[in-house]
Structure formats: structure tokens, C-alpha cells
C-alpha positions as MATLAB code, in Angstrom:
seq = 'XXXXXXXXXXXXXXXXXXXXXXXXXXXXXXXXXXXXXXXXXXXXXXXXXXXXXXXXXXXXXXXXXXXXXXXXXXXXXXXXXXXXXXXXXXXXXXXXXXXXXXXXXXXXXXXXXXXXXXXXXXXXXXXXXXXXXXXXXXXXXXXXXXXXXXXXXXXXXXXXXXXXXXXXXXXXXXXXXXXXXXXXXXXXXXXXXXXXXXXXXXXXXXXXXXXXXXXXXXXXXXXXXXXXXXXXXXXXXXXXXXXXXXXXXXXXXXXXXXXXXXXXXXXXXXXXXXXXXXXXXXXXXXXXXXXXXXX';
ca = [
       4.693  -19.443    4.215;
       7.274  -17.936    2.045;
       5.666  -19.116   -1.388;
       4.322  -15.676   -1.869;
       7.229  -13.949   -1.461;
       9.612  -15.849   -3.231;
       6.886  -15.198   -6.062;
       7.126  -11.437   -5.787;
      10.945  -11.486   -5.631;
      11.229  -13.989   -8.860;
       8.812  -12.348  -11.077;
       8.324   -8.684  -12.920;
       4.389   -9.453  -13.934;
       3.068   -7.793  -11.325;
      -0.234   -8.400  -12.463;
       0.646  -12.206  -11.897;
       1.363  -11.752   -8.242;
      -1.497   -9.640   -7.623;
      -3.730  -12.228   -8.903;
      -2.004  -14.856   -6.796;
      -1.897  -12.910   -3.713;
      -5.708  -12.153   -3.862;
      -6.855  -15.534   -4.827;
      -9.180  -16.423   -2.391;
      -9.714  -12.835   -0.536;
     -12.719  -12.439    0.356;
     -13.863   -9.253    1.548;
     -12.799   -5.711    0.507;
     -11.391   -2.418    1.664;
     -14.725   -1.321    3.086;
     -18.196   -2.195    3.123;
     -20.000   -2.381   -0.103;
     -22.037    0.546   -1.525;
     -23.349   -0.403   -4.926;
     -26.608   -2.382   -2.999;
     -29.814   -0.052   -1.934;
     -30.744    3.163   -2.205;
     -29.128    5.488   -3.616;
     -27.890    3.018   -7.084;
     -28.987    3.815  -10.548;
     -28.129    2.121  -13.889;
     -25.651    3.845  -15.500;
     -23.913    1.678  -18.418;
     -22.500   -1.410  -19.472;
     -18.986   -2.591  -19.982;
     -17.197   -5.424  -21.023;
     -16.117   -7.914  -18.724;
     -12.787   -8.067  -17.371;
     -11.044  -10.422  -14.964;
     -11.670   -9.479  -11.410;
     -15.303   -8.165  -11.748;
     -17.640   -9.567   -9.644;
     -19.719  -12.274  -11.129;
     -22.998  -10.639   -9.480;
     -22.994   -7.607  -11.540;
     -22.794   -9.634  -15.128;
     -25.661   -9.580  -17.276;
     -26.986  -12.663  -17.668;
     -29.481  -11.497  -20.096;
     -27.339   -9.500  -22.595;
     -24.723  -12.299  -22.359;
     -27.677  -14.684  -23.768;
     -28.531  -11.856  -26.804;
     -24.877  -11.025  -27.083;
     -22.607  -14.143  -26.430;
     -20.549  -11.719  -24.606;
     -19.978  -10.979  -20.725;
     -21.055   -7.528  -20.211;
     -21.063   -6.001  -16.541;
     -23.870   -3.390  -15.659;
     -22.153   -0.010  -14.064;
     -23.878    2.170  -11.254;
     -23.949    5.204  -10.579;
     -23.923    6.050   -7.007;
     -25.072    8.762   -4.402;
     -21.465    8.895   -2.777;
     -18.402    6.616   -2.994;
     -14.773    6.214   -1.113;
     -11.884    7.100   -2.731;
      -8.747    4.860   -2.184;
      -5.378    6.673   -2.190;
      -2.466    4.696   -2.295;
       0.946    6.189   -0.977;
       4.264    4.228   -1.213;
       7.450    5.325    0.381;
      10.426    4.437   -2.357;
      13.363    6.400   -1.119;
      16.419    4.526   -0.596;
      16.036    2.521    3.079;
      13.447    0.953    1.095;
      15.703   -0.834   -1.255;
      17.035   -3.382    2.205;
      16.792   -6.836    0.983;
      15.576   -9.471    2.456;
      18.518  -11.988    3.671;
      16.360  -14.948    3.411;
      14.763  -14.374    0.067;
      16.877  -13.393   -2.747;
      15.989  -10.351   -4.612;
      13.117   -9.800   -2.497;
      13.249   -5.871   -1.253;
      10.928   -4.076    0.760;
      10.138   -1.442   -1.935;
       9.163   -4.651   -4.244;
       6.602   -6.082   -1.312;
       5.156   -2.807   -0.385;
       4.827   -2.498   -4.288;
       2.754   -5.297   -4.385;
       0.672   -4.996   -1.406;
      -0.306   -1.600   -2.901;
      -1.272   -3.005   -5.992;
      -3.830   -5.647   -4.599;
      -5.450   -2.780   -2.807;
      -5.472   -0.732   -5.956;
      -7.126   -4.239   -7.448;
      -9.759   -4.634   -4.599;
     -10.452   -0.745   -5.272;
     -11.117   -1.638   -8.510;
     -13.478   -4.614   -7.975;
     -15.197   -2.636   -5.526;
     -16.024    0.171   -7.903;
     -14.007    2.983   -5.820;
     -11.675    5.039   -7.459;
      -8.186    4.849   -6.621;
      -4.948    7.340   -6.957;
      -1.089    6.877   -6.279;
       1.458    8.917   -5.054;
       4.791    7.663   -4.875;
       7.753    9.158   -2.783;
      11.038    9.188   -3.537;
      14.005   11.626   -5.052;
      12.959   14.538   -3.264;
       9.844   14.236   -5.061;
       6.104   12.941   -4.607;
       4.660   11.172   -8.020;
       0.861   12.043   -8.422;
      -1.442    9.779  -10.329;
      -4.686   11.122  -10.271;
      -7.895    9.177   -8.854;
     -10.173    7.415  -11.364;
     -11.897    4.304  -11.536;
     -11.887    0.838  -13.674;
      -9.760   -1.479  -15.346;
      -7.558    0.831  -17.407;
      -7.174    3.071  -14.045;
      -5.839   -0.406  -12.265;
      -3.234   -1.083  -15.212;
      -2.087    2.519  -15.141;
      -1.458    1.997  -11.555;
       0.164   -1.455  -11.979;
       2.600    0.487  -14.778;
       3.830    3.346  -12.309;
       4.493    1.109   -9.844;
       6.452   -1.655  -11.714;
       8.450    1.250  -12.802;
       9.352    2.691   -9.459;
      12.780    2.323   -8.071;
      13.921    3.179   -4.620;
      16.657    6.034   -4.338;
      16.725    9.208   -2.248;
      14.858   10.712    0.527;
      11.512   11.736    1.815;
      10.058   15.043   -0.139;
       9.765   17.892    1.367;
       6.526   18.991    3.409;
       5.642   21.752    1.258;
       5.731   19.221   -1.630;
       3.970   16.685   -0.067;
       1.691   19.247    0.890;
       0.619   19.990   -2.732;
       0.479   16.031   -3.561;
      -1.397   14.814   -0.615;
      -4.416   16.863   -1.407;
      -7.236   14.415   -1.573;
     -10.290   16.485   -1.382;
     -12.978   17.205    1.307;
     -14.856   13.887    1.267;
     -13.255   11.375    3.720;
     -11.279    8.610    1.664;
      -9.097    5.731    2.568;
      -5.299    6.158    2.372;
      -3.322    3.169    2.817;
       0.387    4.302    3.107;
       3.442    1.687    2.805;
       6.956    2.737    4.305;
       9.241    1.190    6.649;
       8.399    4.644    8.668;
      12.742    4.769    9.924;
      11.960    8.850    9.412;
       9.330    9.440   11.741;
       8.520   12.372   12.573;
       8.828   13.127    8.947;
       6.968   15.279    6.323;
       5.384   12.153    5.490;
       4.478   11.372    8.640;
       3.070   14.843    9.235;
       1.067   14.717    6.231;
      -0.463   11.495    7.036;
      -1.519   12.486   10.400;
      -2.783   15.557    8.951;
      -5.187   13.585    6.574;
      -6.022   12.015    9.323;
      -7.021   14.976   11.162;
      -9.115   15.730    8.105;
     -11.194   12.795    8.712;
      -9.597   10.525    6.139;
      -9.772    6.648    6.889;
      -5.607    6.474    7.121;
      -3.786    2.925    7.232;
      -0.294    2.509    7.946;
       1.841   -0.476    6.380;
       5.550   -0.362    8.419;
       7.638   -3.034    6.656;
      11.017   -4.685    8.164;
      13.154   -7.385    6.856;
      13.689  -10.480    9.319;
      17.230   -9.309    9.745;
      15.899   -5.648   10.800;
      13.536   -6.814   13.286;
      16.005   -9.537   14.808;
      19.057   -7.405   14.722;
      20.679  -10.458   12.543;
      23.523   -8.141   11.049;
      27.204   -8.777   10.943;
      28.788   -6.899   13.177;
      32.032   -7.119   11.493;
      32.311   -3.942    8.704;
      31.138   -0.421    8.523;
      27.716    0.470    6.944;
      26.492    3.522    4.933;
      23.172    5.518    5.426;
      21.803    5.600    1.982;
      19.665    8.736    2.877;
      21.432   10.743    5.032;
      24.885   11.829    3.564;
      26.257    8.524    3.429;
      27.707    8.848    6.617;
      29.377    5.458    7.816;
      28.600    3.610   11.361;
      29.896    0.705   13.143;
      27.260   -1.709   13.980;
      26.603   -2.428   17.417;
      23.675   -4.774   18.447;
      22.678   -3.748   21.390;
      22.655   -0.171   20.732;
      20.400   -0.869   17.446;
      18.136   -2.796   18.972;
      17.570   -0.413   22.113;
      17.176    2.417   19.550;
      15.235    0.524   17.006;
      13.008   -0.570   19.829;
      12.520    2.851   21.156;
      11.848    4.688   17.757;
       9.004    1.928   16.785;
       7.397    2.322   20.334;
       7.404    5.807   19.759;
       6.101    5.279   15.809;
       3.182    3.107   17.625;
       2.373    5.350   20.281;
       2.104    8.450   17.914;
      -0.270    6.412   15.674;
      -2.614    5.346   18.302;
      -3.056    8.684   19.759;
      -3.928    9.874   15.860;
      -6.243    6.820   15.397;
      -4.417    5.547   12.805;
      -3.975    2.016   12.327;
      -0.351    0.618   12.265;
       0.176   -2.663   10.746;
       3.913   -3.826   11.165;
       4.922   -6.349    9.400;
       8.028   -8.447    7.969;
       8.576   -8.905    4.255;
       9.569  -12.525    4.531;
       5.718  -12.968    5.738;
       2.835  -14.611    3.109;
       1.643  -11.127    1.686;
      -2.404  -12.151    1.737;
      -2.123  -12.836    5.117;
      -0.428   -9.090    5.730;
      -2.826   -7.931    3.141;
      -5.752   -9.286    5.003;
      -4.808   -7.818    8.668;
      -4.404   -4.386    6.214;
      -7.721   -4.266    4.907;
      -9.238   -5.154    8.088;
      -7.381   -2.461   10.004;
     -10.338   -0.241   11.594;
      -9.930    3.246   13.514;
      -8.223    2.762   16.536;
      -6.228   -0.375   15.837;
      -2.512   -1.205   15.859;
      -1.321   -4.006   15.803;
       1.362   -6.386   14.138;
       0.716   -8.985   11.553;
];
């Protein structure tokens, strides 16, 4: 169960981890749009690992002794937007897997979504929210875009608080054509500028899918009550830990998050970072509007 999560914790090669997690994944983010009416041949490009074998031109292979993939121009496409919360609370580590944090887990899941989008031929972009700013990578297609996204994700470190409403409104402008928005966060701040932005995108008919990450210790309130704790995001305030109060407040907070997501038709997947990332990814990709569940 923990093998995939342990791999995340003990390697910095994000591409390797993505290939490990995606092994055996048999479906994409949405129904394929390459078959049927509206598909016209555009150009060839060199095969890269992750491309579907059905798109290889076998006759050209026989002539050139190299693998080439047929690219198609489509009447319409789905843009996939990856939104990462990289605030200070995402640095929370697992007590069960040494070196694994919520941010590392989120980076890998979003990288996997990017790899699936690239395999489907969709455009995909990235928004990283941390340190009161939002870093924006415009959507594009292809293996080079995937490498750009992986490089950005690999360099992200947790810190600061969420950007303000104006910053997020300027960064999360994904156009009028409905797309898929995959947001990974611990959603400890809700309502927030991020939650407001995601709900606004849903009202604009984007397919918004939220991944809410916890550690097992957070879910079980399994913290040592003896020491004091410092809030990493809100002024560094020091708190004493009371397990009963924590469990009650936590349950009330995430019940409210769940109700709000359901009310706005935003599928919410709640997962622990100690879970096998492959099973969480499958649940997230299978999420559909009006579905709220735990992975």
C-alpha cells in the first residue's frame, strides 16, 4: 500500500515517479476526442515515451526505421489546468513515511494528470499558489510542455499564505471554453481566495475537481499533546493542542467544505498522503460533476 508513497518520499526524479504511478492506468481525464468526425491529419512528430501505440505510423516506420506519431487537428479540445496550493501548511510531513509531505504528494498527482493530458493530446497549464503570489505557466500541448510542467513542479517549495483574490482572479483566467481544472490543496483555508476562485470557475462551466490532502496523523488527531504548536501561515501564533477540540473543529470544517463543494457541483476527493498514489489518482480522474467522495 505504501510503496508508491515511499517512492515519492525517496526520489527527486519526478518523471520516474510519474511513470511508476501511471503504470497500468487505463483511462484518461475525459473521453478521447481523436476519433470520429472533425479529426484531420496535421503533422508527424517523433515518438516519445507515453504516446499511445495506436497513433504510431507503422508504414512510416518501415520506410524510415524510426517511430513517428500522427498529430491531429481537432475541431475542439479540452484544456487541463493544474492548480497547486504550495502554502506553508502543505509542508506538513507524514508521521508514517519519512520525508513525505503533502506538497510532495500533490506535486506527483498533478504531474500524473499532466502526463495523462499530454498522452491524450490536450493542452495543459499550471498555476502554483504560494508566498502570496501565483506562478502561471500557460497551457500548451506536447512532450516539451510536459517537461516544462515537471520542471516547475520539481522546483516548488512550500511557504507563505495563499495569494489574494485579485492575484488569483488575474492568474486563474482560463478562457470561456470549458476546461478541466484539477486543484490540489489541504483546504485548511476555506472559505478563501482560492476556494472562491474555484467556485467561480465552476460557475463558468469549467469541470473543477478538488483533491483535498491530509496526513494520517491529521485525520486521526494523532499528535503529541505535550508541546505547543506554531501556526505556519497566520502570524506564527502558538497554540496548545487539545485532541477533542481539534477533532471537533476539524470535522466541522471539512463537513462545511464538503457541503459547499456539493452545492456547487465540484467533485471533492479527500485522501491521505500515506495512500497509494495510483488509487487516489484513479479516483480523482473518475470524479464527475456532483460527486463528492473519499479516496
